[in-house]
C-alpha positions as CSV (number, residue, x, y, z in Angstrom):
1,X,3.5,7.9,-3.3
2,X,0.6,6.0,-4.8
3,X,2.3,5.8,-8.2
4,X,5.3,4.1,-6.7
5,X,3.2,1.6,-4.8
6,X,1.4,0.7,-8.0
7,X,4.6,0.5,-10.0
8,X,6.3,-1.7,-7.5
9,X,3.3,-4.1,-7.3
10,X,3.1,-4.3,-11.1
11,X,6.9,-4.9,-11.3
12,X,6.8,-7.6,-8.7
13,X,3.6,-9.5,-9.6
14,X,3.0,-8.5,-13.2
15,X,-0.3,-8.4,-15.0
16,X,-2.5,-10.5,-12.6
17,X,-2.3,-7.9,-9.9
18,X,-3.6,-5.1,-12.1
19,X,-7.3,-6.0,-11.7
20,X,-6.9,-6.2,-8.0
21,X,-5.2,-2.8,-7.8
22,X,-7.9,-1.2,-10.0
23,X,-10.7,-2.5,-7.8
24,X,-9.1,-2.0,-4.3
25,X,-6.3,0.6,-4.5
26,X,-8.1,3.2,-2.4
27,X,-8.7,0.7,0.4
28,X,-5.2,-0.7,0.3
29,X,-3.7,2.8,0.3
30,X,-5.7,3.8,3.4
31,X,-4.7,0.6,5.2
32,X,-1.1,1.2,4.3
33,X,-1.1,4.8,5.7
34,X,-2.9,3.7,8.9
35,X,-0.4,0.9,9.5
36,X,2.5,3.2,8.9
37,X,1.1,5.9,11.2
38,X,0.3,3.3,13.9
39,X,3.8,1.9,13.7
40,X,5.3,5.3,14.3
41,X,2.9,5.9,17.1
42,X,3.9,2.6,18.8
43,X,7.6,3.3,18.3
44,X,7.2,6.6,20.0
45,X,6.3,4.8,23.3
46,X,9.0,2.1,23.1
């Protein structure tokens, strides 16, 4: 899953995003998973 996120960001934004990804990929991945899980949790109660 992480590979596809990185590949998609590089395809969309190109080389400038590479440095940002290398520094903060772990944090961004954790936030993405938390938001995804939180979204499913909220949908469960709607």
